[in-house]
N, CA, C, O and CB atoms as a CASP TS submission, in Angstrom:
PFRMAT TS
TARGET T0000
AUTHOR 0000-0000-0000
METHOD Language model
MODEL 1
PARENT N/A
ATOM      1  N   MET     1      31.593 -13.825  27.887  1.00  0.00           N
ATOM      2  CA  MET     1      30.965 -13.101  28.969  1.00  0.00           C
ATOM      3  C   MET     1      32.042 -12.396  29.775  1.00  0.00           C
ATOM      4  O   MET     1      33.078 -12.967  30.118  1.00  0.00           O
ATOM      5  CB  MET     1      30.130 -14.044  29.860  1.00  0.00           C
ATOM      6  N   LYS     2      31.763 -11.165  30.054  1.00  0.00           N
ATOM      7  CA  LYS     2      32.686 -10.385  30.865  1.00  0.00           C
ATOM      8  C   LYS     2      32.002 -10.027  32.172  1.00  0.00           C
ATOM      9  O   LYS     2      30.888  -9.501  32.171  1.00  0.00           O
ATOM     10  CB  LYS     2      33.156  -9.108  30.114  1.00  0.00           C
ATOM     11  N   GLY     3      32.644 -10.301  33.252  1.00  0.00           N
ATOM     12  CA  GLY     3      32.133  -9.880  34.548  1.00  0.00           C
ATOM     13  C   GLY     3      30.761 -10.423  34.880  1.00  0.00           C
ATOM     14  O   GLY     3      30.008  -9.768  35.601  1.00  0.00           O
ATOM     15  N   GLY     4      30.413 -11.576  34.388  1.00  0.00           N
ATOM     16  CA  GLY     4      29.133 -12.182  34.722  1.00  0.00           C
ATOM     17  C   GLY     4      27.958 -11.638  33.922  1.00  0.00           C
ATOM     18  O   GLY     4      26.814 -12.012  34.182  1.00  0.00           O
ATOM     19  N   GLN     5      28.213 -10.769  32.961  1.00  0.00           N
ATOM     20  CA  GLN     5      27.136 -10.226  32.138  1.00  0.00           C
ATOM     21  C   GLN     5      27.006 -11.046  30.863  1.00  0.00           C
ATOM     22  O   GLN     5      27.993 -11.473  30.265  1.00  0.00           O
ATOM     23  CB  GLN     5      27.393  -8.737  31.804  1.00  0.00           C
ATOM     24  N   MET     6      25.792 -11.244  30.481  1.00  0.00           N
ATOM     25  CA  MET     6      25.555 -11.982  29.245  1.00  0.00           C
ATOM     26  C   MET     6      25.713 -11.039  28.058  1.00  0.00           C
ATOM     27  O   MET     6      25.321  -9.873  28.121  1.00  0.00           O
ATOM     28  CB  MET     6      24.144 -12.635  29.246  1.00  0.00           C
ATOM     29  N   SER     7      26.277 -11.541  27.005  1.00  0.00           N
ATOM     30  CA  SER     7      26.420 -10.708  25.817  1.00  0.00           C
ATOM     31  C   SER     7      25.056 -10.508  25.165  1.00  0.00           C
ATOM     32  O   SER     7      24.200 -11.392  25.197  1.00  0.00           O
ATOM     33  CB  SER     7      27.418 -11.341  24.816  1.00  0.00           C
ATOM     34  N   LYS     8      24.874  -9.349  24.583  1.00  0.00           N
ATOM     35  CA  LYS     8      23.622  -9.048  23.903  1.00  0.00           C
ATOM     36  C   LYS     8      23.729  -9.523  22.458  1.00  0.00           C
ATOM     37  O   LYS     8      24.702  -9.238  21.759  1.00  0.00           O
ATOM     38  CB  LYS     8      23.294  -7.523  23.971  1.00  0.00           C
ATOM     39  N   ARG     9      22.731 -10.233  22.043  1.00  0.00           N
ATOM     40  CA  ARG     9      22.713 -10.704  20.663  1.00  0.00           C
ATOM     41  C   ARG     9      21.835  -9.768  19.848  1.00  0.00           C
ATOM     42  O   ARG     9      20.793  -9.302  20.307  1.00  0.00           O
ATOM     43  CB  ARG     9      22.201 -12.175  20.572  1.00  0.00           C
ATOM     44  N   LYS    10      22.273  -9.513  18.659  1.00  0.00           N
ATOM     45  CA  LYS    10      21.474  -8.688  17.758  1.00  0.00           C
ATOM     46  C   LYS    10      20.353  -9.541  17.195  1.00  0.00           C
ATOM     47  O   LYS    10      20.554 -10.694  16.810  1.00  0.00           O
ATOM     48  CB  LYS    10      22.344  -8.083  16.614  1.00  0.00           C
ATOM     49  N   LYS    11      19.189  -8.956  17.157  1.00  0.00           N
ATOM     50  CA  LYS    11      18.061  -9.666  16.559  1.00  0.00           C
ATOM     51  C   LYS    11      18.154  -9.532  15.050  1.00  0.00           C
ATOM     52  O   LYS    11      18.246  -8.430  14.509  1.00  0.00           O
ATOM     53  CB  LYS    11      16.701  -9.117  17.085  1.00  0.00           C
ATOM     54  N   ILE    12      18.127 -10.644  14.402  1.00  0.00           N
ATOM     55  CA  ILE    12      18.207 -10.666  12.944  1.00  0.00           C
ATOM     56  C   ILE    12      16.785 -10.778  12.401  1.00  0.00           C
ATOM     57  O   ILE    12      16.059 -11.726  12.700  1.00  0.00           O
ATOM     58  CB  ILE    12      19.109 -11.851  12.432  1.00  0.00           C
ATOM     59  N   LYS    13      16.410  -9.794  11.602  1.00  0.00           N
ATOM     60  CA  LYS    13      15.079  -9.811  11.004  1.00  0.00           C
ATOM     61  C   LYS    13      15.033 -10.902   9.935  1.00  0.00           C
ATOM     62  O   LYS    13      15.878 -10.946   9.041  1.00  0.00           O
ATOM     63  CB  LYS    13      14.718  -8.419  10.396  1.00  0.00           C
ATOM     64  N   PRO    14      14.059 -11.760  10.037  1.00  0.00           N
ATOM     65  CA  PRO    14      13.993 -12.850   9.046  1.00  0.00           C
ATOM     66  C   PRO    14      13.731 -12.308   7.648  1.00  0.00           C
ATOM     67  O   PRO    14      13.079 -11.280   7.466  1.00  0.00           O
ATOM     68  CB  PRO    14      12.895 -13.860   9.426  1.00  0.00           C
ATOM     69  N   GLU    15      14.257 -13.027   6.676  1.00  0.00           N
ATOM     70  CA  GLU    15      14.089 -12.621   5.284  1.00  0.00           C
ATOM     71  C   GLU    15      12.790 -13.160   4.695  1.00  0.00           C
ATOM     72  O   GLU    15      12.577 -13.091   3.484  1.00  0.00           O
ATOM     73  CB  GLU    15      15.273 -13.095   4.453  1.00  0.00           C
ATOM     74  N   ILE    16      11.938 -13.687   5.535  1.00  0.00           N
ATOM     75  CA  ILE    16      10.665 -14.228   5.071  1.00  0.00           C
ATOM     76  C   ILE    16       9.801 -13.111   4.490  1.00  0.00           C
ATOM     77  O   ILE    16       9.052 -13.336   3.540  1.00  0.00           O
ATOM     78  CB  ILE    16       9.924 -14.941   6.222  1.00  0.00           C
ATOM     79  N   ASP    17       9.903 -11.909   5.059  1.00  0.00           N
ATOM     80  CA  ASP    17       9.092 -10.799   4.577  1.00  0.00           C
ATOM     81  C   ASP    17       9.343 -10.527   3.098  1.00  0.00           C
ATOM     82  O   ASP    17       8.411 -10.209   2.359  1.00  0.00           O
ATOM     83  CB  ASP    17       9.376  -9.547   5.394  1.00  0.00           C
ATOM     84  N   LYS    18      10.580 -10.647   2.670  1.00  0.00           N
ATOM     85  CA  LYS    18      10.892 -10.412   1.265  1.00  0.00           C
ATOM     86  C   LYS    18      10.278 -11.485   0.381  1.00  0.00           C
ATOM     87  O   LYS    18       9.801 -11.189  -0.715  1.00  0.00           O
ATOM     88  CB  LYS    18      12.401 -10.361   1.055  1.00  0.00           C
ATOM     89  N   LYS    19      10.285 -12.720   0.846  1.00  0.00           N
ATOM     90  CA  LYS    19       9.740 -13.818   0.062  1.00  0.00           C
ATOM     91  C   LYS    19       8.221 -13.789   0.050  1.00  0.00           C
ATOM     92  O   LYS    19       7.596 -14.322  -0.867  1.00  0.00           O
ATOM     93  CB  LYS    19      10.230 -15.148   0.604  1.00  0.00           C
ATOM     94  N   LYS    20       7.634 -13.181   1.045  1.00  0.00           N
ATOM     95  CA  LYS    20       6.182 -13.157   1.160  1.00  0.00           C
ATOM     96  C   LYS    20       5.533 -12.448  -0.029  1.00  0.00           C
ATOM     97  O   LYS    20       4.450 -12.842  -0.464  1.00  0.00           O
ATOM     98  CB  LYS    20       5.771 -12.477   2.460  1.00  0.00           C
ATOM     99  N   TYR    21       6.170 -11.425  -0.552  1.00  0.00           N
ATOM    100  CA  TYR    21       5.605 -10.629  -1.647  1.00  0.00           C
ATOM    101  C   TYR    21       6.333 -10.870  -2.958  1.00  0.00           C
ATOM    102  O   TYR    21       6.459  -9.960  -3.778  1.00  0.00           O
ATOM    103  CB  TYR    21       5.652  -9.149  -1.301  1.00  0.00           C
ATOM    104  N   ILE    22       6.813 -12.087  -3.160  1.00  0.00           N
ATOM    105  CA  ILE    22       7.610 -12.395  -4.335  1.00  0.00           C
ATOM    106  C   ILE    22       6.806 -12.255  -5.629  1.00  0.00           C
ATOM    107  O   ILE    22       7.381 -11.928  -6.667  1.00  0.00           O
ATOM    108  CB  ILE    22       8.169 -13.797  -4.224  1.00  0.00           C
ATOM    109  N   TYR    23       5.512 -12.490  -5.593  1.00  0.00           N
ATOM    110  CA  TYR    23       4.687 -12.430  -6.797  1.00  0.00           C
ATOM    111  C   TYR    23       3.878 -11.143  -6.892  1.00  0.00           C
ATOM    112  O   TYR    23       2.928 -11.064  -7.671  1.00  0.00           O
ATOM    113  CB  TYR    23       3.757 -13.613  -6.841  1.00  0.00           C
ATOM    114  N   GLU    24       4.244 -10.137  -6.106  1.00  0.00           N
ATOM    115  CA  GLU    24       3.466  -8.894  -6.077  1.00  0.00           C
ATOM    116  C   GLU    24       3.398  -8.226  -7.449  1.00  0.00           C
ATOM    117  O   GLU    24       2.326  -7.784  -7.862  1.00  0.00           O
ATOM    118  CB  GLU    24       4.067  -7.925  -5.066  1.00  0.00           C
ATOM    119  N   ASP    25       4.502  -8.147  -8.148  1.00  0.00           N
ATOM    120  CA  ASP    25       4.541  -7.479  -9.450  1.00  0.00           C
ATOM    121  C   ASP    25       4.619  -8.482 -10.601  1.00  0.00           C
ATOM    122  O   ASP    25       5.106  -8.150 -11.682  1.00  0.00           O
ATOM    123  CB  ASP    25       5.729  -6.524  -9.513  1.00  0.00           C
ATOM    124  N   PHE    26       4.148  -9.687 -10.375  1.00  0.00           N
ATOM    125  CA  PHE    26       4.231 -10.746 -11.379  1.00  0.00           C
ATOM    126  C   PHE    26       3.292 -10.477 -12.538  1.00  0.00           C
ATOM    127  O   PHE    26       2.118 -10.164 -12.342  1.00  0.00           O
ATOM    128  CB  PHE    26       3.914 -12.097 -10.757  1.00  0.00           C
ATOM    129  N   GLU    27       3.809 -10.600 -13.729  1.00  0.00           N
ATOM    130  CA  GLU    27       3.004 -10.527 -14.939  1.00  0.00           C
ATOM    131  C   GLU    27       3.285 -11.790 -15.745  1.00  0.00           C
ATOM    132  O   GLU    27       4.445 -12.096 -16.020  1.00  0.00           O
ATOM    133  CB  GLU    27       3.321  -9.226 -15.770  1.00  0.00           C
ATOM    134  N   PRO    28       2.254 -12.522 -16.125  1.00  0.00           N
ATOM    135  CA  PRO    28       2.478 -13.769 -16.841  1.00  0.00           C
ATOM    136  C   PRO    28       3.047 -13.517 -18.238  1.00  0.00           C
ATOM    137  O   PRO    28       2.795 -12.480 -18.852  1.00  0.00           O
ATOM    138  CB  PRO    28       1.176 -14.560 -16.938  1.00  0.00           C
ATOM    139  N   CYS    29       3.814 -14.483 -18.717  1.00  0.00           N
ATOM    140  CA  CYS    29       4.361 -14.377 -20.070  1.00  0.00           C
ATOM    141  C   CYS    29       3.244 -14.637 -21.074  1.00  0.00           C
ATOM    142  O   CYS    29       2.120 -14.944 -20.675  1.00  0.00           O
ATOM    143  CB  CYS    29       5.543 -15.377 -20.282  1.00  0.00           C
ATOM    144  N   GLY    30       3.525 -14.524 -22.335  1.00  0.00           N
ATOM    145  CA  GLY    30       2.516 -14.626 -23.382  1.00  0.00           C
ATOM    146  C   GLY    30       1.731 -15.924 -23.377  1.00  0.00           C
ATOM    147  O   GLY    30       0.505 -15.911 -23.484  1.00  0.00           O
ATOM    148  N   ARG    31       2.443 -17.065 -23.252  1.00  0.00           N
ATOM    149  CA  ARG    31       1.748 -18.356 -23.249  1.00  0.00           C
ATOM    150  C   ARG    31       0.848 -18.495 -22.037  1.00  0.00           C
ATOM    151  O   ARG    31      -0.300 -18.923 -22.152  1.00  0.00           O
ATOM    152  CB  ARG    31       2.751 -19.503 -23.282  1.00  0.00           C
ATOM    153  N   ASP    32       1.381 -18.127 -20.854  1.00  0.00           N
ATOM    154  CA  ASP    32       0.583 -18.242 -19.628  1.00  0.00           C
ATOM    155  C   ASP    32      -0.625 -17.322 -19.673  1.00  0.00           C
ATOM    156  O   ASP    32      -1.721 -17.706 -19.263  1.00  0.00           O
ATOM    157  CB  ASP    32       1.437 -17.920 -18.400  1.00  0.00           C
ATOM    158  N   LEU    33      -0.427 -16.110 -20.172  1.00  0.00           N
ATOM    159  CA  LEU    33      -1.534 -15.162 -20.259  1.00  0.00           C
ATOM    160  C   LEU    33      -2.607 -15.671 -21.213  1.00  0.00           C
ATOM    161  O   LEU    33      -3.798 -15.578 -20.917  1.00  0.00           O
ATOM    162  CB  LEU    33      -1.030 -13.786 -20.713  1.00  0.00           C
ATOM    163  N   ALA    34      -2.192 -16.206 -22.354  1.00  0.00           N
ATOM    164  CA  ALA    34      -3.151 -16.744 -23.326  1.00  0.00           C
ATOM    165  C   ALA    34      -3.943 -17.900 -22.716  1.00  0.00           C
ATOM    166  O   ALA    34      -5.150 -18.012 -22.928  1.00  0.00           O
ATOM    167  CB  ALA    34      -2.422 -17.213 -24.607  1.00  0.00           C
ATOM    168  N   GLU    35      -3.257 -18.762 -21.955  1.00  0.00           N
ATOM    169  CA  GLU    35      -3.931 -19.892 -21.322  1.00  0.00           C
ATOM    170  C   GLU    35      -4.915 -19.408 -20.251  1.00  0.00           C
ATOM    171  O   GLU    35      -6.018 -19.942 -20.135  1.00  0.00           O
ATOM    172  CB  GLU    35      -2.899 -20.852 -20.704  1.00  0.00           C
ATOM    173  N   MET    36      -4.521 -18.407 -19.478  1.00  0.00           N
ATOM    174  CA  MET    36      -5.408 -17.860 -18.446  1.00  0.00           C
ATOM    175  C   MET    36      -6.658 -17.245 -19.071  1.00  0.00           C
ATOM    176  O   MET    36      -7.768 -17.455 -18.581  1.00  0.00           O
ATOM    177  CB  MET    36      -4.666 -16.808 -17.603  1.00  0.00           C
ATOM    178  N   LEU    37      -6.480 -16.496 -20.137  1.00  0.00           N
ATOM    179  CA  LEU    37      -7.625 -15.870 -20.808  1.00  0.00           C
ATOM    180  C   LEU    37      -8.541 -16.912 -21.443  1.00  0.00           C
ATOM    181  O   LEU    37      -9.764 -16.766 -21.423  1.00  0.00           O
ATOM    182  CB  LEU    37      -7.140 -14.886 -21.876  1.00  0.00           C
ATOM    183  N   GLN    38      -7.944 -17.965 -22.007  1.00  0.00           N
ATOM    184  CA  GLN    38      -8.730 -19.034 -22.614  1.00  0.00           C
ATOM    185  C   GLN    38      -9.542 -19.767 -21.545  1.00  0.00           C
ATOM    186  O   GLN    38     -10.712 -20.081 -21.762  1.00  0.00           O
ATOM    187  CB  GLN    38      -7.812 -20.022 -23.367  1.00  0.00           C
ATOM    188  N   ASP    39      -8.924 -20.041 -20.391  1.00  0.00           N
ATOM    189  CA  ASP    39      -9.630 -20.710 -19.303  1.00  0.00           C
ATOM    190  C   ASP    39     -10.762 -19.831 -18.756  1.00  0.00           C
ATOM    191  O   ASP    39     -11.849 -20.317 -18.441  1.00  0.00           O
ATOM    192  CB  ASP    39      -8.649 -21.072 -18.177  1.00  0.00           C
ATOM    193  N   GLU    40     -10.482 -18.542 -18.653  1.00  0.00           N
ATOM    194  CA  GLU    40     -11.503 -17.614 -18.159  1.00  0.00           C
ATOM    195  C   GLU    40     -12.697 -17.560 -19.123  1.00  0.00           C
ATOM    196  O   GLU    40     -13.851 -17.556 -18.694  1.00  0.00           O
ATOM    197  CB  GLU    40     -10.901 -16.199 -17.971  1.00  0.00           C
ATOM    198  N   LYS    41     -12.405 -17.519 -20.421  1.00  0.00           N
ATOM    199  CA  LYS    41     -13.468 -17.479 -21.429  1.00  0.00           C
ATOM    200  C   LYS    41     -14.297 -18.756 -21.385  1.00  0.00           C
ATOM    201  O   LYS    41     -15.524 -18.700 -21.466  1.00  0.00           O
ATOM    202  CB  LYS    41     -12.875 -17.279 -22.835  1.00  0.00           C
ATOM    203  N   ALA    42     -13.635 -19.913 -21.258  1.00  0.00           N
ATOM    204  CA  ALA    42     -14.345 -21.188 -21.200  1.00  0.00           C
ATOM    205  C   ALA    42     -15.209 -21.266 -19.940  1.00  0.00           C
ATOM    206  O   ALA    42     -16.332 -21.767 -19.987  1.00  0.00           O
ATOM    207  CB  ALA    42     -13.348 -22.362 -21.240  1.00  0.00           C
ATOM    208  N   PHE    43     -14.689 -20.775 -18.820  1.00  0.00           N
ATOM    209  CA  PHE    43     -15.463 -20.786 -17.576  1.00  0.00           C
ATOM    210  C   PHE    43     -16.709 -19.922 -17.707  1.00  0.00           C
ATOM    211  O   PHE    43     -17.791 -20.315 -17.271  1.00  0.00           O
ATOM    212  CB  PHE    43     -14.604 -20.298 -16.402  1.00  0.00           C
ATOM    213  N   MET    44     -16.556 -18.744 -18.307  1.00  0.00           N
ATOM    214  CA  MET    44     -17.699 -17.835 -18.446  1.00  0.00           C
ATOM    215  C   MET    44     -18.740 -18.400 -19.412  1.00  0.00           C
ATOM    216  O   MET    44     -19.934 -18.150 -19.245  1.00  0.00           O
ATOM    217  CB  MET    44     -17.226 -16.454 -18.930  1.00  0.00           C
ATOM    218  N   GLU    45     -18.303 -19.162 -20.425  1.00  0.00           N
ATOM    219  CA  GLU    45     -19.255 -19.801 -21.333  1.00  0.00           C
ATOM    220  C   GLU    45     -20.044 -20.892 -20.613  1.00  0.00           C
ATOM    221  O   GLU    45     -21.237 -21.063 -20.865  1.00  0.00           O
ATOM    222  CB  GLU    45     -18.524 -20.390 -22.551  1.00  0.00           C
ATOM    223  N   GLU    46     -19.383 -21.636 -19.714  1.00  0.00           N
ATOM    224  CA  GLU    46     -20.046 -22.699 -18.972  1.00  0.00           C
ATOM    225  C   GLU    46     -20.929 -22.152 -17.850  1.00  0.00           C
ATOM    226  O   GLU    46     -21.916 -22.784 -17.472  1.00  0.00           O
ATOM    227  CB  GLU    46     -19.013 -23.650 -18.399  1.00  0.00           C
ATOM    228  N   ASN    47     -20.579 -20.983 -17.321  1.00  0.00           N
ATOM    229  CA  ASN    47     -21.294 -20.392 -16.186  1.00  0.00           C
ATOM    230  C   ASN    47     -21.684 -18.952 -16.506  1.00  0.00           C
ATOM    231  O   ASN    47     -21.080 -18.022 -15.973  1.00  0.00           O
ATOM    232  CB  ASN    47     -20.428 -20.443 -14.902  1.00  0.00           C
ATOM    233  N   PRO    48     -22.684 -18.749 -17.369  1.00  0.00           N
ATOM    234  CA  PRO    48     -23.020 -17.379 -17.793  1.00  0.00           C
ATOM    235  C   PRO    48     -23.589 -16.510 -16.665  1.00  0.00           C
ATOM    236  O   PRO    48     -23.536 -15.283 -16.749  1.00  0.00           O
ATOM    237  CB  PRO    48     -24.017 -17.433 -18.928  1.00  0.00           C
ATOM    238  N   ASP    49     -24.131 -17.129 -15.618  1.00  0.00           N
ATOM    239  CA  ASP    49     -24.732 -16.353 -14.530  1.00  0.00           C
ATOM    240  C   ASP    49     -23.756 -16.075 -13.392  1.00  0.00           C
ATOM    241  O   ASP    49     -24.170 -15.578 -12.345  1.00  0.00           O
ATOM    242  CB  ASP    49     -25.939 -17.081 -13.988  1.00  0.00           C
ATOM    243  N   TYR    50     -22.483 -16.380 -13.567  1.00  0.00           N
ATOM    244  CA  TYR    50     -21.490 -16.188 -12.502  1.00  0.00           C
ATOM    245  C   TYR    50     -21.274 -14.700 -12.237  1.00  0.00           C
ATOM    246  O   TYR    50     -21.062 -13.912 -13.159  1.00  0.00           O
ATOM    247  CB  TYR    50     -20.148 -16.864 -12.878  1.00  0.00           C
ATOM    248  N   ASP    51     -21.333 -14.337 -10.959  1.00  0.00           N
ATOM    249  CA  ASP    51     -21.070 -12.958 -10.549  1.00  0.00           C
ATOM    250  C   ASP    51     -20.094 -12.993  -9.376  1.00  0.00           C
ATOM    251  O   ASP    51     -20.453 -13.480  -8.304  1.00  0.00           O
ATOM    252  CB  ASP    51     -22.399 -12.211 -10.160  1.00  0.00           C
ATOM    253  N   PRO    52     -18.877 -12.495  -9.547  1.00  0.00           N
ATOM    254  CA  PRO    52     -17.898 -12.539  -8.461  1.00  0.00           C
ATOM    255  C   PRO    52     -18.367 -11.799  -7.214  1.00  0.00           C
ATOM    256  O   PRO    52     -18.031 -12.197  -6.099  1.00  0.00           O
ATOM    257  CB  PRO    52     -16.587 -11.956  -8.929  1.00  0.00           C
ATOM    258  N   GLY    53     -19.135 -10.732  -7.386  1.00  0.00           N
ATOM    259  CA  GLY    53     -19.638  -9.992  -6.236  1.00  0.00           C
ATOM    260  C   GLY    53     -20.572 -10.828  -5.385  1.00  0.00           C
ATOM    261  O   GLY    53     -20.518 -10.772  -4.156  1.00  0.00           O
ATOM    262  N   ASP    54     -21.430 -11.605  -6.036  1.00  0.00           N
ATOM    263  CA  ASP    54     -22.336 -12.491  -5.304  1.00  0.00           C
ATOM    264  C   ASP    54     -21.574 -13.585  -4.567  1.00  0.00           C
ATOM    265  O   ASP    54     -21.914 -13.945  -3.440  1.00  0.00           O
ATOM    266  CB  ASP    54     -23.347 -13.117  -6.258  1.00  0.00           C
ATOM    267  N   GLN    55     -20.535 -14.110  -5.220  1.00  0.00           N
ATOM    268  CA  GLN    55     -19.743 -15.154  -4.580  1.00  0.00           C
ATOM    269  C   GLN    55     -19.032 -14.594  -3.351  1.00  0.00           C
ATOM    270  O   GLN    55     -19.001 -15.247  -2.307  1.00  0.00           O
ATOM    271  CB  GLN    55     -18.720 -15.748  -5.573  1.00  0.00           C
ATOM    272  N   TRP    56     -18.462 -13.398  -3.459  1.00  0.00           N
ATOM    273  CA  TRP    56     -17.770 -12.768  -2.337  1.00  0.00           C
ATOM    274  C   TRP    56     -18.735 -12.536  -1.171  1.00  0.00           C
ATOM    275  O   TRP    56     -18.402 -12.800  -0.016  1.00  0.00           O
ATOM    276  CB  TRP    56     -17.131 -11.434  -2.777  1.00  0.00           C
ATOM    277  N   THR    57     -19.927 -12.043  -1.487  1.00  0.00           N
ATOM    278  CA  THR    57     -20.925 -11.805  -0.455  1.00  0.00           C
ATOM    279  C   THR    57     -21.288 -13.105   0.247  1.00  0.00           C
ATOM    280  O   THR    57     -21.385 -13.137   1.474  1.00  0.00           O
ATOM    281  CB  THR    57     -22.175 -11.156  -1.055  1.00  0.00           C
ATOM    282  N   GLN    58     -21.489 -14.168  -0.506  1.00  0.00           N
ATOM    283  CA  GLN    58     -21.839 -15.451   0.092  1.00  0.00           C
ATOM    284  C   GLN    58     -20.705 -15.989   0.959  1.00  0.00           C
ATOM    285  O   GLN    58     -20.954 -16.570   2.015  1.00  0.00           O
ATOM    286  CB  GLN    58     -22.191 -16.461  -0.994  1.00  0.00           C
ATOM    287  N   MET    59     -19.471 -15.802   0.522  1.00  0.00           N
ATOM    288  CA  MET    59     -18.328 -16.239   1.324  1.00  0.00           C
ATOM    289  C   MET    59     -18.277 -15.496   2.654  1.00  0.00           C
ATOM    290  O   MET    59     -18.004 -16.096   3.693  1.00  0.00           O
ATOM    291  CB  MET    59     -17.020 -16.027   0.553  1.00  0.00           C
ATOM    292  N   GLN    60     -18.540 -14.186   2.623  1.00  0.00           N
ATOM    293  CA  GLN    60     -18.519 -13.404   3.844  1.00  0.00           C
ATOM    294  C   GLN    60     -19.658 -13.818   4.787  1.00  0.00           C
ATOM    295  O   GLN    60     -19.480 -13.834   6.005  1.00  0.00           O
ATOM    296  CB  GLN    60     -18.615 -11.913   3.513  1.00  0.00           C
ATOM    297  N   ILE    61     -20.809 -14.149   4.232  1.00  0.00           N
ATOM    298  CA  ILE    61     -21.929 -14.627   5.048  1.00  0.00           C
ATOM    299  C   ILE    61     -21.562 -15.961   5.700  1.00  0.00           C
ATOM    300  O   ILE    61     -21.827 -16.172   6.883  1.00  0.00           O
ATOM    301  CB  ILE    61     -23.216 -14.777   4.186  1.00  0.00           C
ATOM    302  N   ASP    62     -20.951 -16.859   4.924  1.00  0.00           N
ATOM    303  CA  ASP    62     -20.541 -18.153   5.473  1.00  0.00           C
ATOM    304  C   ASP    62     -19.512 -17.987   6.591  1.00  0.00           C
ATOM    305  O   ASP    62     -19.576 -18.687   7.601  1.00  0.00           O
ATOM    306  CB  ASP    62     -19.968 -19.039   4.364  1.00  0.00           C
ATOM    307  N   ILE    63     -18.572 -17.072   6.415  1.00  0.00           N
ATOM    308  CA  ILE    63     -17.563 -16.823   7.449  1.00  0.00           C
ATOM    309  C   ILE    63     -18.239 -16.295   8.717  1.00  0.00           C
ATOM    310  O   ILE    63     -17.912 -16.727   9.823  1.00  0.00           O
ATOM    311  CB  ILE    63     -16.490 -15.814   6.942  1.00  0.00           C
ATOM    312  N   ALA    64     -19.173 -15.371   8.559  1.00  0.00           N
ATOM    313  CA  ALA    64     -19.862 -14.811   9.708  1.00  0.00           C
ATOM    314  C   ALA    64     -20.677 -15.875  10.444  1.00  0.00           C
ATOM    315  O   ALA    64     -20.808 -15.818  11.667  1.00  0.00           O
ATOM    316  CB  ALA    64     -20.767 -13.666   9.269  1.00  0.00           C
ATOM    317  N   ARG    65     -21.217 -16.832   9.718  1.00  0.00           N
ATOM    318  CA  ARG    65     -22.006 -17.891  10.330  1.00  0.00           C
ATOM    319  C   ARG    65     -21.125 -18.997  10.927  1.00  0.00           C
ATOM    320  O   ARG    65     -21.608 -19.861  11.660  1.00  0.00           O
ATOM    321  CB  ARG    65     -22.956 -18.483   9.303  1.00  0.00           C
ATOM    322  N   GLY    66     -19.847 -18.956  10.606  1.00  0.00           N
ATOM    323  CA  GLY    66     -18.932 -19.961  11.140  1.00  0.00           C
ATOM    324  C   GLY    66     -18.873 -21.237  10.333  1.00  0.00           C
ATOM    325  O   GLY    66     -18.514 -22.289  10.863  1.00  0.00           O
ATOM    326  N   LYS    67     -19.216 -21.165   9.066  1.00  0.00           N
ATOM    327  CA  LYS    67     -19.171 -22.355   8.214  1.00  0.00           C
ATOM    328  C   LYS    67     -17.794 -22.559   7.674  1.00  0.00           C
ATOM    329  O   LYS    67     -17.557 -23.512   6.933  1.00  0.00           O
ATOM    330  CB  LYS    67     -20.164 -22.251   7.073  1.00  0.00           C
TER
END
């Protein structure tokens, strides 16, 4: 400190922002992709009436109702 003045500290931007989007451009490797597709196919066989749009709508209704 000079003359009773406090030194100014530089604000350091946290590097959390970089880690936040770490999987943004992620593409699964061959084994992982095959497993994901197999799981998706099995799910659709077990649930033939599944509609993601209906599920999204119901989720939004539940949020609006405070559930």
